[in-house]
C-alpha positions as CSV (number, residue, x, y, z in Angstrom):
1,X,0.0,0.0,0.0
2,X,1.4,3.3,-1.0
3,X,1.7,6.0,1.7
4,X,0.0,9.3,1.0
5,X,2.5,12.0,0.1
6,X,3.4,14.3,2.9
7,X,2.0,17.8,2.5
8,X,4.0,20.5,4.1
9,X,2.0,23.1,6.0
10,X,3.3,26.6,6.0
11,X,2.7,28.1,9.4
12,X,1.5,31.7,9.2
13,X,3.7,34.3,11.0
14,X,2.5,35.5,14.4
15,X,-0.1,38.2,14.3
16,X,2.2,40.8,15.7
17,X,4.7,40.3,12.9
18,X,2.0,40.5,10.3
19,X,0.9,43.9,11.7
20,X,4.5,45.1,11.6
21,X,4.9,43.9,8.0
22,X,1.7,45.7,7.0
23,X,2.8,48.9,8.7
24,X,6.3,48.7,7.0
25,X,7.7,49.8,10.4
26,X,11.3,49.6,9.1
27,X,10.6,52.8,7.3
28,X,9.3,54.7,10.3
29,X,12.8,56.1,11.1
30,X,12.6,57.9,7.7
31,X,9.3,59.5,8.7
32,X,10.8,60.7,12.0
33,X,13.8,62.0,10.1
34,X,11.5,64.0,7.8
35,X,9.7,65.4,10.7
36,X,12.9,66.4,12.5
37,X,14.2,68.1,9.4
38,X,10.9,70.0,8.8
39,X,10.7,71.1,12.4
40,X,14.3,72.2,12.3
41,X,14.1,74.1,9.1
42,X,10.9,75.7,10.3
43,X,12.9,77.3,13.2
44,X,12.9,74.5,15.7
45,X,10.1,76.0,17.8
46,X,7.8,74.2,20.3
47,X,9.3,70.9,21.3
48,X,5.9,69.7,22.4
49,X,4.7,70.2,18.9
50,X,7.6,68.2,17.6
51,X,6.7,65.3,19.8
52,X,3.0,65.4,18.7
53,X,4.1,65.6,15.1
54,X,6.3,62.6,15.5
55,X,3.5,60.6,17.0
56,X,0.8,61.7,14.6
57,X,2.9,61.2,11.5
58,X,3.8,57.7,12.7
59,X,0.1,56.9,13.0
60,X,-0.6,58.4,9.5
61,X,2.2,56.5,7.9
62,X,1.1,53.2,9.4
63,X,-2.5,53.8,8.4
64,X,-1.4,54.6,4.9
65,X,0.6,51.4,4.6
66,X,-2.3,49.3,5.9
67,X,-4.6,50.9,3.4
68,X,-2.0,50.3,0.7
69,X,-2.3,46.6,1.2
70,X,-6.1,46.8,1.4
71,X,-6.4,48.6,-1.9
72,X,-3.8,46.2,-3.5
73,X,-5.4,43.0,-2.2
74,X,-6.6,41.9,-5.7
75,X,-3.3,42.7,-7.3
76,X,-1.4,40.9,-4.6
77,X,-3.6,37.8,-5.0
78,X,-2.5,37.6,-8.6
79,X,1.2,38.7,-8.3
80,X,2.3,38.7,-4.7
81,X,0.8,35.7,-3.0
82,X,3.0,36.0,0.0
83,X,1.7,39.4,1.1
84,X,-0.3,39.2,4.4
85,X,-3.8,39.3,2.9
86,X,-3.5,36.8,0.0
87,X,-1.4,34.5,2.2
88,X,-4.3,34.3,4.7
89,X,-2.2,35.8,7.6
90,X,-4.9,38.5,8.1
91,X,-8.4,39.1,6.8
92,X,-8.8,42.0,4.3
93,X,-11.6,43.6,6.3
94,X,-9.4,43.7,9.3
95,X,-6.7,45.5,7.3
96,X,-9.3,48.1,6.2
97,X,-10.3,48.7,9.8
98,X,-6.7,49.0,11.1
99,X,-5.9,51.5,8.3
100,X,-8.9,53.7,9.1
101,X,-8.1,53.6,12.8
102,X,-4.5,54.7,12.4
103,X,-5.4,57.6,10.0
104,X,-8.1,58.8,12.4
105,X,-5.7,58.6,15.3
106,X,-3.1,60.6,13.5
107,X,-5.6,63.3,12.4
108,X,-6.9,63.6,16.0
109,X,-3.4,64.2,17.3
110,X,-2.7,67.0,14.9
111,X,-6.1,68.7,15.2
112,X,-5.1,70.1,18.6
113,X,-2.1,72.0,17.2
114,X,-4.0,74.6,15.4
115,X,-5.7,75.3,12.1
116,X,-2.6,75.2,10.0
117,X,-1.5,71.7,11.3
118,X,-5.1,70.5,10.9
119,X,-5.4,71.6,7.3
120,X,-2.0,70.0,6.4
121,X,-3.0,66.8,8.2
122,X,-6.2,66.6,6.2
123,X,-4.3,67.3,3.0
124,X,-1.8,64.5,3.9
125,X,-4.6,62.0,4.5
126,X,-6.2,62.9,1.2
127,X,-3.0,62.3,-0.7
128,X,-2.3,59.1,1.2
129,X,-5.7,57.7,0.3
130,X,-5.5,59.0,-3.3
131,X,-2.1,57.3,-3.7
132,X,-3.2,54.0,-2.2
133,X,-6.3,53.9,-4.3
134,X,-4.7,54.9,-7.7
135,X,-1.0,54.1,-7.7
136,X,-1.4,50.9,-9.6
137,X,-3.5,52.5,-12.4
138,X,-1.9,55.9,-13.0
139,X,1.5,56.8,-14.3
140,X,2.1,59.7,-11.9
141,X,1.6,57.8,-8.6
142,X,5.2,58.4,-7.5
143,X,4.6,62.1,-7.5
144,X,1.7,61.6,-5.1
145,X,4.1,59.7,-2.8
146,X,6.5,62.5,-3.1
147,X,3.9,65.0,-2.1
148,X,3.1,62.9,1.0
149,X,6.7,63.3,2.1
150,X,6.7,67.0,1.3
151,X,3.7,67.4,3.6
152,X,5.6,65.8,6.5
153,X,8.1,68.7,6.4
154,X,5.3,71.3,6.4
155,X,3.4,69.6,9.1
156,X,6.5,69.4,11.3
157,X,7.3,73.1,10.7
158,X,3.7,74.1,11.5
159,X,3.6,71.9,14.6
160,X,6.6,73.7,16.0
161,X,5.0,77.1,15.3
162,X,7.3,78.0,12.4
163,X,6.3,79.8,9.2
164,X,6.0,77.9,6.0
165,X,8.7,79.8,4.1
166,X,11.0,78.8,1.3
167,X,13.5,77.6,3.9
168,X,11.1,74.7,4.5
169,X,9.2,74.4,1.2
170,X,12.2,74.1,-1.1
171,X,13.9,71.3,0.8
172,X,10.5,69.6,1.0
173,X,10.1,69.9,-2.7
174,X,13.6,68.4,-3.3
175,X,12.8,65.5,-1.0
176,X,9.5,65.0,-2.9
177,X,11.5,64.6,-6.2
178,X,13.9,62.2,-4.5
179,X,11.0,60.1,-3.2
180,X,9.3,60.2,-6.7
181,X,12.5,59.0,-8.3
182,X,12.9,56.0,-6.0
183,X,9.2,55.2,-6.3
184,X,9.4,55.2,-10.1
185,X,12.4,52.8,-9.8
186,X,10.3,50.6,-7.5
187,X,7.7,50.0,-10.1
188,X,9.7,47.1,-11.5
189,X,10.4,45.6,-8.1
190,X,7.8,42.8,-8.5
191,X,9.3,41.6,-11.8
192,X,12.7,40.8,-13.2
193,X,13.1,43.7,-15.6
194,X,15.7,46.4,-15.0
195,X,14.0,49.7,-14.3
196,X,14.5,52.7,-16.6
197,X,17.5,54.9,-15.8
198,X,15.8,58.3,-16.0
199,X,14.3,58.4,-12.5
200,X,17.9,58.4,-11.1
201,X,18.0,62.1,-12.2
202,X,15.3,63.0,-9.7
203,X,17.5,61.6,-6.9
204,X,19.9,64.5,-7.6
205,X,17.4,67.2,-6.6
206,X,18.6,67.5,-2.9
207,X,22.2,68.0,-4.1
208,X,21.2,70.6,-6.6
209,X,19.3,72.5,-3.9
210,X,22.1,72.3,-1.4
211,X,24.5,73.7,-4.1
212,X,22.2,76.6,-4.7
213,X,21.3,77.6,-1.2
214,X,24.3,76.7,1.0
215,X,25.7,79.7,2.8
216,X,29.6,80.0,2.8
217,X,29.8,79.2,6.6
218,X,28.2,75.8,6.1
219,X,30.0,74.8,2.9
220,X,32.5,72.5,4.5
221,X,29.8,70.5,6.4
222,X,27.5,70.6,3.4
223,X,30.2,69.1,1.2
224,X,30.7,66.2,3.7
225,X,27.0,65.6,4.0
226,X,26.6,65.6,0.2
227,X,29.6,63.2,-0.2
228,X,28.2,60.7,2.3
229,X,24.7,60.8,0.8
230,X,26.0,60.5,-2.8
231,X,28.2,57.5,-1.9
232,X,25.3,55.8,-0.3
233,X,22.9,56.5,-3.2
234,X,25.6,55.4,-5.7
235,X,26.1,52.1,-3.8
236,X,22.3,51.5,-3.7
237,X,21.9,52.1,-7.4
238,X,24.9,49.8,-8.2
239,X,22.8,46.9,-6.8
240,X,20.5,47.4,-9.8
241,X,22.4,49.1,-12.6
242,X,25.8,47.6,-11.9
243,X,24.9,43.9,-11.8
244,X,24.0,41.3,-14.4
245,X,20.9,40.4,-12.3
246,X,19.4,43.6,-10.9
247,X,18.5,43.6,-7.2
248,X,15.8,46.3,-7.4
249,X,14.3,45.4,-4.0
250,X,17.6,46.0,-2.3
251,X,18.2,49.3,-4.1
252,X,14.8,50.6,-3.1
253,X,15.2,49.5,0.5
254,X,18.6,51.3,0.7
255,X,17.3,54.4,-1.0
256,X,14.5,54.5,1.5
257,X,16.9,54.4,4.4
258,X,19.0,57.0,2.6
259,X,16.1,59.5,3.0
260,X,17.6,60.2,6.5
261,X,20.8,61.3,4.8
262,X,18.9,63.5,2.4
263,X,17.2,65.1,5.5
264,X,20.6,65.6,7.1
265,X,21.8,67.4,3.9
266,X,18.8,69.7,4.0
267,X,18.9,70.4,7.7
268,X,22.6,71.1,7.6
269,X,21.7,74.4,5.9
270,X,20.1,75.6,9.2
271,X,23.4,75.7,11.0
272,X,22.1,74.2,14.2
273,X,22.8,71.3,16.5
274,X,20.9,67.9,16.6
275,X,22.5,66.7,13.4
276,X,23.3,63.4,15.2
277,X,19.6,62.5,14.9
278,X,19.8,61.9,11.2
279,X,22.6,59.3,11.1
280,X,20.9,57.6,14.0
281,X,17.6,57.3,12.1
282,X,19.5,56.1,9.0
283,X,21.2,53.3,11.0
284,X,17.9,52.4,12.8
285,X,16.2,52.1,9.4
286,X,18.9,49.7,8.2
287,X,18.7,47.7,11.4
288,X,14.9,47.3,11.1
289,X,15.2,46.3,7.5
290,X,16.9,43.1,8.6
291,X,13.7,42.0,10.3
292,X,10.8,43.7,8.5
293,X,10.8,44.3,4.7
294,X,10.9,48.0,3.7
295,X,8.5,47.4,0.7
């Protein structure tokens, strides 16, 4: 009598890990880095506002990531069966509920900081939902992602009581272009094709801005920050464009962590202290990527 073949059973990950994967928590240090840079460039005002902005944007980011998987559930069932929803690790309805909960919590936290912060928070939520709902079907989805990161700078500056001047807006716009560039590169992450080279030009926006606005007294530090950031970005891009078999996922993960270095380059123009925070967020993002995927 022939024995029935043994069927391996794949045990789903613990619920807490599924939630961390859905929230892409390895990217949270880059959110905190964005907030620190925006607060700093806005004048480094109320520290209580900074703490509220850090908490609120954490909630908004996690909520946006949950909704990203909820909106992408059908796509993931066809192309990414190991994602939490198609793999059966969590029910789709539960992901929708978590996403709405985190967005509501983030909005509530910012509503108490005044009209400017409240309006910016609602704008961010609108762009988060718009991106999540449309990014698989429109060509300019990466620009929406960039705008979300731009709004983090503005929210942080407003939370600290700072004015939304060009000192904040221009670095925020440069960051938005950087994020759009890496997001366009990420569009081929699920396949085996090498991404187009043109989005790499957008990654240069923070360097161009630093070259234009740096005051003579911060040129030496700006040069060092720019060199460190450029070397990291170059190494990340080499994993895709310098190999016979591109590692797009690794490139994107490392470019995401490199956002903290981009923030350091921007904040260095303010000629203040606290610059140690950006390398710390950079290293923390790399550490967390060892346990939780960045994308």
